[in-house]
C-alpha positions in Angstrom: 31.1 -60.3 2.7 34.7 -61.4 2.9 33.8 -64.1 5.4 31.1 -65.4 3.1 33.5 -65.5 0.1 36.1 -67.3 2.3 33.5 -69.8 3.4 32.4 -70.5 -0.2 36.1 -70.9 -1.2 36.7 -73.5 1.6 33.6 -75.4 0.5 34.7 -75.3 -3.1 38.2 -76.5 -2.3 36.8 -79.3 -0.1 34.4 -80.4 -2.9 37.1 -80.5 -5.5 39.4 -82.4 -3.2 36.7 -84.9 -2.4 35.9 -85.4 -6.1 39.5 -85.9 -7.2 40.7 -88.2 -4.4 40.4 -91.8 -5.6 38.7 -94.0 -3.0 40.6 -97.1 -2.0 37.6 -99.3 -2.9 34.5 -98.7 -4.9 31.2 -100.6 -5.1 30.0 -99.7 -8.6 26.4 -98.6 -9.0 24.0 -101.6 -9.1 26.6 -104.2 -7.9 25.9 -106.4 -4.9 27.7 -106.1 -1.6 31.2 -107.7 -1.6 31.7 -110.9 0.3 35.1 -109.8 1.5 34.9 -108.6 5.2 36.7 -105.3 5.2 36.2 -104.9 8.9 38.8 -107.6 9.6 41.4 -106.0 7.3 40.7 -102.3 7.1 42.1 -100.7 4.0 44.8 -98.1 4.3 47.0 -96.7 1.5 50.1 -97.7 3.4 49.1 -101.4 3.6 48.0 -101.4 0.0 51.5 -100.0 -0.9 53.1 -102.9 0.9 50.9 -105.4 -0.9 51.7 -103.9 -4.2 55.4 -104.0 -3.6 55.2 -107.6 -2.4 53.2 -108.6 -5.5 56.0 -107.4 -7.8 58.9 -108.5 -5.6 60.8 -111.8 -6.2 61.5 -112.0 -2.5 58.4 -114.2 -2.1 60.1 -117.0 -4.0 62.8 -119.4 -2.8 65.5 -118.3 -5.2 64.3 -114.7 -5.6 63.5 -115.2 -9.3 59.7 -115.3 -9.3 57.0 -112.9 -8.2 53.2 -112.9 -8.3 53.5 -110.6 -11.3 55.6 -113.2 -13.1 52.3 -115.0 -13.9 49.8 -112.2 -13.4 50.6 -109.3 -15.7 48.7 -106.0 -15.2 48.4 -105.2 -18.9 46.7 -108.6 -19.6 44.2 -108.3 -16.7 46.6 -110.0 -14.4 46.5 -113.2 -16.4 49.4 -114.9 -18.2 49.1 -114.9 -22.0 52.6 -116.3 -22.8 52.0 -119.7 -21.4 49.1 -122.2 -21.2 50.3 -123.2 -17.7 51.9 -121.2 -15.0 55.7 -121.1 -14.6 57.7 -121.1 -11.4 61.3 -121.1 -10.1 63.9 -123.1 -12.0 61.7 -123.1 -15.1 59.2 -125.5 -13.4 55.8 -125.7 -15.1 52.6 -125.8 -13.1 49.4 -127.7 -13.9 47.0 -124.9 -14.5 46.6 -121.7 -16.3 47.2 -118.5 -14.3 43.7 -117.0 -13.8 43.0 -113.3 -14.2 42.8 -111.2 -11.0 40.3 -108.5 -10.4 37.0 -107.9 -8.5 38.2 -110.5 -6.0 36.2 -108.8 -3.2 33.2 -110.7 -4.6 34.8 -114.2 -4.7 33.8 -116.7 -2.1 36.2 -119.4 -3.3 39.6 -118.8 -5.0 41.8 -120.8 -7.3 40.5 -123.0 -10.1 39.3 -125.7 -7.7 38.1 -123.4 -4.9 40.7 -124.7 -2.6 41.2 -121.3 -0.9 38.1 -119.7 0.7 39.6 -116.5 2.0 41.6 -113.8 0.2 43.7 -113.2 3.2 45.2 -116.7 2.9 45.3 -116.9 -0.9 49.0 -115.9 -1.2 50.0 -119.0 0.8 49.1 -121.2 -2.1 51.6 -119.9 -4.7 54.3 -119.3 -2.0 54.2 -122.9 -0.8 53.6 -124.5 -4.2 56.8 -126.3 -5.3 56.1 -125.6 -8.9 55.6 -121.9 -8.3 57.6 -120.1 -5.5 58.6 -123.2 -3.5 59.0 -121.1 -0.4 57.6 -120.9 3.2 55.9 -117.9 4.7 58.2 -118.3 7.7 61.3 -117.8 5.5 59.6 -114.9 3.6 59.0 -113.1 6.9 62.7 -113.6 7.9 63.8 -112.1 4.6 61.4 -109.2 5.0 62.6 -108.5 8.5 66.1 -108.3 7.1 65.1 -105.6 4.6 65.5 -102.0 5.5 62.9 -101.0 3.0 60.2 -103.3 4.2 60.9 -102.5 7.9 60.2 -98.8 7.0 57.1 -99.7 5.0 55.6 -101.8 7.7 56.4 -99.2 10.3 54.5 -96.6 8.2 51.5 -99.0 8.0 51.4 -100.4 11.5 53.5 -98.0 13.6 55.5 -101.2 14.3 58.5 -102.4 12.2 58.1 -106.0 13.3 56.9 -108.0 10.3 54.7 -111.1 10.7 53.2 -113.6 8.4 49.7 -112.4 9.1 50.6 -108.8 8.3 52.3 -109.9 5.1 49.4 -111.9 3.9 46.8 -109.2 4.8 48.8 -106.5 2.9 48.9 -108.7 -0.2 45.2 -109.2 0.2 44.7 -105.4 0.5 46.4 -104.8 -2.9 44.5 -107.7 -4.5 41.1 -106.6 -3.2 41.6 -103.1 -4.6 42.3 -104.4 -8.2 38.9 -103.5 -9.7 37.5 -103.5 -13.2 34.2 -101.7 -14.0 35.0 -99.1 -16.7 34.4 -101.2 -19.9 32.1 -100.1 -22.8 29.5 -102.5 -21.4 29.6 -100.5 -18.1 29.2 -97.2 -20.0 26.2 -98.6 -21.8 24.6 -99.8 -18.6 25.2 -96.3 -17.1 23.5 -94.7 -20.2 26.8 -93.0 -21.2 27.1 -94.8 -24.6 25.3 -97.4 -26.8 26.1 -100.7 -28.3 26.5 -101.1 -32.1 23.8 -103.2 -33.7 26.2 -106.2 -33.8 27.1 -105.8 -30.1 23.4 -105.5 -29.2 22.7 -108.8 -31.1 25.6 -110.4 -29.3 24.3 -109.1 -25.9 20.9 -110.8 -26.5 22.7 -114.0 -27.4 24.8 -113.8 -24.3 21.8 -113.2 -22.1 20.1 -116.2 -23.6 23.0 -118.7 -23.6 25.7 -117.6 -21.2 24.3 -115.3 -18.5 23.2 -118.0 -16.0 26.8 -118.9 -15.3 28.5 -115.6 -16.3 26.1 -113.4 -14.4 26.1 -109.7 -14.8 27.7 -107.4 -13.7 30.6 -109.5 -12.5 30.2 -111.9 -15.5 30.6 -114.9 -13.2 28.4 -116.3 -10.5 31.6 -117.4 -8.7 30.3 -121.0 -8.6 32.3 -124.2 -9.4 30.9 -126.5 -12.1 31.9 -128.8 -14.8 31.8 -127.3 -18.3 31.9 -130.6 -20.2 35.6 -130.5 -21.3 37.3 -133.6 -22.3 39.9 -134.7 -19.8 43.5 -133.6 -20.7 45.3 -137.0 -20.7 48.6 -135.3 -20.0 47.6 -133.4 -16.9 44.7 -135.7 -15.9 43.4 -132.8 -13.8 40.1 -133.8 -12.1 39.5 -130.4 -10.6 37.8 -129.9 -7.3 37.5 -133.7 -6.8 41.2 -133.6 -5.8 40.2 -131.4 -2.9 37.0 -133.1 -1.8 37.5 -136.7 -2.9 33.9 -136.5 -4.0 33.1 -138.0 -7.4 30.4 -135.4 -7.9 33.2 -132.8 -8.0 34.9 -134.6 -10.9 36.1 -132.0 -13.5 34.5 -129.2 -11.5 36.3 -125.8 -11.8 35.5 -122.3 -10.9 33.6 -120.2 -13.5 35.9 -117.3 -14.5 34.7 -113.8 -15.1 34.4 -112.8 -18.8 35.4 -109.3 -18.1 38.6 -108.4 -20.1 38.2 -111.8 -21.9 39.9 -110.2 -24.9 43.2 -110.1 -23.0 43.0 -113.2 -20.7 43.8 -116.0 -23.2 44.6 -118.8 -23.3 41.3 -120.0 -21.9 40.1 -122.8 -19.6 41.8 -124.1 -16.5 44.6 -125.7 -18.6 44.8 -122.9 -21.2 43.8 -125.3 -24.0 42.0 -122.7 -26.1 43.9 -119.7 -27.6 40.9 -118.1 -29.3 37.4 -117.1 -28.2 36.1 -118.8 -31.3 37.5 -122.1 -30.0 35.7 -121.6 -26.6 32.4 -120.9 -28.4 32.9 -124.0 -30.6 33.3 -126.1 -27.5 30.1 -124.9 -25.9 28.2 -125.5 -29.2 29.8 -128.7 -30.3 32.0 -130.7 -27.9 30.4 -130.5 -24.4 30.6 -134.0 -22.9 27.4 -135.4 -21.2 28.8 -135.9 -17.7 26.4 -136.9 -15.0 27.3 -133.7 -13.0 26.9 -131.4 -16.0 24.9 -128.4 -14.9 21.4 -128.0 -16.4 22.4 -124.9 -18.3 24.7 -127.1 -20.5 22.5 -130.1 -20.9 20.5 -128.4 -23.6 22.5 -127.9 -26.8 23.5 -124.3 -27.6 22.9 -123.6 -31.3 24.5 -120.6 -33.0 25.0 -119.7 -36.6 28.4 -118.5 -37.8 27.1 -114.9 -37.9 25.7 -115.3 -34.3 29.1 -116.5 -33.1 30.7 -113.4 -34.5 28.0 -111.2 -32.9 28.6 -112.9 -29.5 32.3 -112.2 -29.7 31.6 -108.6 -30.7 29.7 -108.2 -27.4 32.4 -110.0 -25.4 34.9 -107.4 -26.6 32.8 -104.7 -25.0 33.9 -106.1 -21.6 37.4 -104.9 -22.2 38.3 -102.3 -19.6 41.3 -100.2 -20.7 41.1 -97.9 -17.7 41.8 -101.0 -15.6 44.4 -102.5 -17.9 46.5 -99.4 -17.9 45.9 -98.1 -14.4 49.2 -97.0 -13.0 48.1 -97.8 -9.4 48.2 -101.5 -10.3 51.5 -101.5 -12.1 55.1 -102.1 -10.9 55.8 -99.6 -8.1 59.1 -98.4 -9.5 59.2 -95.5 -7.0 59.5 -98.1 -4.2 61.3 -101.1 -5.6 63.8 -99.6 -8.0 64.9 -96.4 -6.3 64.9 -97.0 -2.5 65.0 -100.8 -2.1 67.8 -102.2 0.2 67.9 -105.9 -0.7 70.3 -106.8 2.0 
């Protein structure tokens, strides 16, 4: 009898432990398989810890004043609400709005123009950009190898304290790929745990009719790059993906962002020209330009009454994920960077 009780106790403890331990990555129910290849960068908590520390560390920038988090704030869905355009070292101003960062395991192309096609290489773009960090990965590695803290962290992760560019970039990618958002009211409704209000339900139907082809559920983006009919900003004169491909068909083509947490990721569009959701909706119902490469979804006018616009916004607010926004696992790792760091 004692053996049976002991065995049941062990099973219970094991079950509780299994249920309470947060997995490193989750594929939510009903979501498609991620495009990120985890077999080539196997997740471990130690490597994620390094990536998280690096994300918040100014050491990645040339003058040690700017970090990834300078433009990607955890409590605003890793977007930047203070400025329409990203800011870098020496108060330099970039040319595009800092996009929100989450659910990147499903992204085939990264950056507004899809210039990066692999998350493991993404950090090179801001590190090397003269208007952002204006640094080189070679010098970053030199600085990391001179840090007692990072030598210890890399040894814990790799059983080897020698830091390389590949390890550095892959650790940053590990942190980025684990930043996930799937706990919004919309998700609870889809999981039959709550219900929409009548207004939210009306807005959802309007969304499905007018927006879902590009902002496909459950990611609320199809991760494609298209033109959305914006008038060219004459100051920036940003032609989008055409700058990468030199193909006129890619004129004003930008990545379709996710609408998850849209309440917190203003200002909107690649150049942050719109501060309010109502302005975005006004664009799609009134000011879309008839470019030759305009997608079919936008060639037919979207007609919404003023009440319908309000209903649509009510639905979009159900995509806010406060569990994600306030998740401590994504925030500044003060236990690492402020208590034990040796910056020499």
